[in-house]
N, C-alpha and C positions, 0 to 999 in steps of 0.2 A: 470750575472743575474741569480737567483734561477730559477731551471725546475720546474714545479708541477706535478706529476706522476697521472694521473687517474688510482686507481684502479677495476681489471675487476666486481666488484660487482657493483660498483656505472654506471659502463655503463649499466650492465643490469638492475639496479633500471630506469636509462633512457630511455632505450627498453620499458620496462614495463610501465611508465606514459604515453610514446606515444601510446602504444596499447590500453591503457586505455580510452584514450581521443577518438581515435577511432574507440572503440569501443562505446560508449556513442554516438558520433555522427551517426553510423549506427542503433542504437537502438532507432534512432528517427522515424524509417518508418518499420512498420509490414514487408515490402516484404524484407527489408535488417536486420532483427531484428537476427536473427538466426544465421548470419553470425557476429554481433556485440558479441553474445555470446561467439561464437567461440575464435575470437580474442581475447577477456577477459582471456578467458583461458588459452590461449598458454600465455595471459602476466603472471598470475599468477603462469604458470607452472615455467618460465623461473626465475621469482623470487625465487620461494621455490629450484630447482636444484641448482639456483646463492648462495643461502645462506649455502647449503651442501658443494658445491665444489669450490667454489669462495673464491677468498685471495683481503689482501688488496693490497696499492699502494708498500708494501715493501716485498710483494709475500708470507705473513705469512696466513696461512688457515684462516679464520674467526671462524670456530667453531671445535672443536676438541671431539666428543662424543666416548664414551664408545661403545661397542658391548652392550651392554646390554640397553643403552639410544638410541639406533640407534633401535634397535628393536621396542620399543616403540614407536617411532618416526613412524616407517614404518609402524606399528601395529595399530595406529591412525590414517594414510593418508589413511587406506586397508579400515577400519572401517568408516571411518568420510564419503570416498569417495563411498564407497556399499550403504549408509543409503540415501546418496543424489541420487543414481543412480536410486536405488528402489522407492525411493520416488517420483520423477520424472516420473518414468513410470505407477505408479500404482495407484497415484492420482488423483481422476478427476479433471476436470476443473470445476466445482462446487465447491471443496475443494481446488482451488488453492489460495483462500484468506486466509485461514487455515493455509496453507503452507508454506506464504510468513511470515506471523506473527510471525509463530514458528521457522523459519528459522532466522529470525530476531532477535527475542529472543536469538537463539545460540549464532548470534553474539557478541550481548550486554554481554552475558555469557561470549566469549570467552574474549572480551573487557576488562572485569573486569580481569579475572586470568590473562591475561597479566601485569596489573596495580599491582597482586601482586609480580609477577616475577620482576616488576619494582622496586618495593619498596625493595625486597629481593635485588639486586643490588645495589641500592642506600644506604641501611644499611651496606652492607659487605663495600664498599666506602668510609663510616664513619665512619666505627669500628663498626660492628656489634653489636644490642640490647644494644650498650652504647648511641649513638649516638640520642642526644634529639632536634638536629637540621638539615633539611637537605638542601643542596641547593635550594634554590627558583624556579629554572626552573623543578626542580626535583619533588617538592612539586606540583607545580600547573598542572605539565603533568600526574602526577600520581592521582592526586584526581582526575581531570575532568575527567579520564578514569574510574574510581571504579564509581564513582558518577553517571555518565551518563549510563557507562555500564550496572549498579543494575537496575537504573532506566529501562530502556530499556529492559531489561530483564524479569520482573515482571510483566510490563505494556502489552508487549507483548504474556505474557501466559495468562492476562486476555482478551487480544483481541479475544488471541485464542479461550477461552471460551467461549465470547461473538458469534463469529460467527458460532463457532460448536455449538449452543444453550446451552451447558454445564452449563451458566450461562445466565440470564435472558440478552433479548437485550436492557431492555429498561434502560434511568438511573437509576442507583442504588445511590442516595443521602441521607445526613444524615444534621443533623446540625452543622455548622461551619466548614465544608468541605473546604471551600476555604482557612478559616484561619489554619487547620490542614494543608494544600498542603503550605502557603506560612512560617508556622512555621517549615516543612521540610528542606524545600529551605533554609532558614536562617539558622538555625542549621546546616547542611551540609557545608552552606560557612564558617561558626563560626569556627569547629573543623579544615576546611584548611586552616582559616585565622592563629589559635591558635599554628599550627602544623609548618606552614611559619616561627612564631615568638618564635619557640621554647618553647613556654609555655605546650605541650601537647605531651606526648610521639606520635612521628609517628604511630608506630604501633597501639596504642590505638585508635587516631586520622584516622587510616584508617579503623578500626574495625568498628567505629562508624559510619563514612561516608558509607560504605559499607550497614550497617545494614538499617541504616534510608531512604537508596536511595532505597532499597527492597522494604520497605512499600510505599515508594513513589510512585514507576510505581503502585503499585495496588489501592493505592489513586486517582491517576491521572486518570486512565482509567475508576474505574467502574462507576461515573457518566456520563459517556459518552454513549449515547444512541447509539445502534447498527447500525442506519441507517448513523451514522457519523463514521464508523468504516475505510473506505477509506483513509478517511483524518488523522486519529489518525497513521494509519500503515504508510502513508507518512512520519509522523512528527517522531512516532518511529524511520524510517529508518535513519530517517536526526540525531537523538540520535546517532543512534550505529557508522553512518561513522564519527560522531566528537570525540566520544570515541574511536576508531580507530585511528583515528589522532593523538591525543594524547597520544597514547601508542605509536606510531612510533616515537613521539618526545622524549620519556623518554630513546625508544632502541635507539636511533639514527637510523634508518628502514625508509630511505626513499620511497619504495613503500608502506610501510603501513599509512605515513603522505599521501601519492597523493592517494592511492584508497580512505582512510578517507575522504579527502576530497573530493572527487568528490562525493561519497555517500553523504557527509553531503551536499554539495552544489545544486546538484539534488534536494536529498529529501526536502531540505527548500523550494526552488522554488515552487518544486511542493504541496506543504504545503500550502505555500501564496495561489498558483492559483487557490488549490480548494477549499481553503476559500474563496476567492473572489468569485469561482463559489456558493458557500452555503450561499454568503451574512455573514458568521461570521469572526467577528475580531481574530486574530490568541490568543490575549488574552484572548477571550472566549475559544479557544482552551486549551491553557495551566492550565487555573486554572480553571478548572472544571464545574461543573453544565451545560455542553454542553450538548445541547438538553434536559436540566431537565426540563421542564415547562410544566405548566398545560394543560391537551389536554382536560378538562372535557369541554373546550369551543368550542372544534373542532366540526366537522360536526358528526351526530349522527353515530351508529352502522353501519355497511357498510351492515350487514345484513336484517336491515329496509330500505334501499333505493329502490325508483320503478325505475326499470331498464325495459328496454327492448333486447329481445334475440334473436338471428338471429341462422339461419343452416348452415353449411357451404357453400350449395350450394346459396344459400342468398349473401355470401359475396364473395364467388368467381366469383359470375357474375357481384358485385359493382367493385371488382379489374379488371376483365377482359378487360370493358368496361371504365377506368380510363385512363387518360390521363397522370396522375402524382402519383406516390404512396410513401409515405414517411413511409418506416418502422422504429419503436422505440423499437428496444429492450433493455431490463433491465432482472432484477435476474430471474424472472420466466421461460424467455427462455435459461439462464445457467442451472437451476433445472433440466429444462425437457431436456438438451440436444438438442435443436430444431436447433443451429447454421446451421448445414446442410441440415436440410428442407426447413431453410427459403431462405438457395441460390439455392434452388430448386425453391424453389414457385418463388424468384427474376428471374430466367433463363425463367421462364415460361411466368411468365409476360413481360419482356425483346422482348420476341417472337413474342409475339404480339404488340410490338411496346409502349408499356406500357414505362414510364421513372418510374426507379426506385432508391433511396435514402435512404439512413439510417441516421438516427440523433441520436448523441450519446454525453450525458449528462454528464460532467466531473464526476459525482459523482454516474453514473448509475452503480448496480452489488456492489459488496461487496469491493473490490482493487480498485486503480487508472488503467486506461485502461481496466476493464473488460472485456468490451463489444469488445472493439477493439480484444483485444489478442482471443476472442472467432468467430467473424468474420471473422478474418486471418486464424484460424485453419481451416475454414470452403472456404477457397479460395475467399471470398469476396473481390474483386479489392479494394484496400484503397482509389480510388479516388470517391468512392461513398459513402466513410464515413464523413459524415460533423459536425463539432462542432456544438453549440447548438449556437452561435451567428454568424453561418454562414445558416445555417438551418433554422432558426426561423421564419426571413422572406418567407419563400418559404410555409409557412402553409397554408397563406391564398392562394396562388395560387396552391394550392392540393385537390386532388378528394377524395383521401381514408388516413387517418391515421392509417397504424395498427399496434397497440398498443401490443407488446408482455411481458406481465407481468412486466411495467415498472409502480410502481404505484406513488409513492413520486415525482418524478421528471417530471411527467405529471399532476399535482395535481394544479388546478386553485386558489385554497383556499389562496396559496402560495403568487397570486398575488389579490386577492378580500376579504380576511377573516384575519382583525388585529386581532384575537384571536387565530390564527391559530400556533400550534407548528413552523410553517415552514415558517409563512409569511414575508415576502420580502425575499425568495431564489428564485435565478433566474431559470425557470423552461422551457420546452420546451413549445412550442404555440401551443402544439396540439388542443385545441379548438376552434381553428381559421381555422381547416381544414373543408371543406365542408360535408366530411363525415366519421366518426370516429371508429373503428373499436377495440374493446379490447379484446384481449384472455385472459381469466385469468380461474384457476382451480375452483376456487368458489369466493366467493361475501366478503372473509377475508379481510382485510386492509391491508396495505404495509407493512416493516420495522418499521416503525416511528410510524406503531400503530394506524395513524387517517384513516378515509373514505377521497375518492375523490369526490366529487360533480362533477367530468367528466363524472362519468356514468352515472347520470340523465340528463347528457345534452339533446336534442333534437334530435342533430346528432349524437347520441351514438346508438352503437347497443352491447352488449356482444355476445361473441361466448364461450360458457364455456366447459370445456375438459382439458386435459392434454396437453400444448404447442405443443410437437413434434407431435402427433397423428391431431391434429386441422391445424396443418401448412400443412401435409403429405395431408390431405383432401382436404385444399385450392388448393396446389399445381395439385392434381389430377384432382379436378372439372375444374380447369384453362387450364387444357393439354388438355381436354375431350371439350372445346368450338369451 
């Protein structure tokens, strides 16, 4: 019987795939997320080293780079690694969504560049530049990689601009936006099919697909409101994973296929779950005008609202004599970097036998899991964090709901006002608590640009000021009681 020899590089790819799976498993919980990241890093390192020194089943080296080529690769590794390390150390947690967006864009651009190399190899095999028709599998993987990679690249740049407020966070719409998006998708699929049939030169088809896809990324994200960026980032991340997997098929690199499949699948599942959390169908996410609704029928300007304010001492007394307090963090907590102060306040309350829980909305903040990351950084115990479905029944039994910079995810207009832009979106039932305290710097509306009637609720008091300063004052006052 013939024997099958497994090459060392195939073993390395298998080990990498297992480590990636293990990494995702450990990333399920904040307590083990760091370990998961490190395991993923080891897996990727094994693959990179394996490509350089690995051999196939016959013992031949996989690559034979010249000294100049090796030098360029090493410089690229050092440069990219240095940028990543510096970014991780210097970027503030409030800017983490922007960094995720820009890095995801870099991943999409990389997938598109890999597609360029794939096309070059395919043309060499078919008879350089004279080829009018490439193998179907090569066409499919190359074009999917370039289309999705280019779309993810420019889409992520627009998402970065919105998050960084370089571009208006409000939906930017124009007549016929949906038709333009659909027309663009039809065009890129059309040139791919034409190349598949040999009607268009592969290089021409590839160039047209790349250019149209770059524009599609811009057209896709511009109509999406800034408040919906967590869903967009998750979706673009899934796109990048699919593009990487497609490039892996073209190159015959199982590590790229596995890594891309993991990212694509996890990003897609997260997008679906977040779409459910916002009560938005995925078709609405994909084809624009996402959040582009008339806000004139929403509640009036926040500055005109009739609200009651309270002092830090009054709020501290309310908290100290409560049986249960639910803390509702939002982007305002991230901006003020108040997570450590929040943990200190919770410790002081728990010392007085007050039960403290944290309510986490799926799209609170500017990226998936934003609040979980911030609170984990402050060593808040993971069991104290409750998802929306689990915490909502608790509000009616809660003495005080402490809302820290969370606007849209606590807005009761989502339940009560059919004319509201967020009508139908599941929210945290903060208004059902016995008492509500809202920490805000001002009466400015949230990221969705609409007022929150919660602030006029007869059970609500406002504590104005920087969130970190306000929580510090509350912690000191509770400690002195």
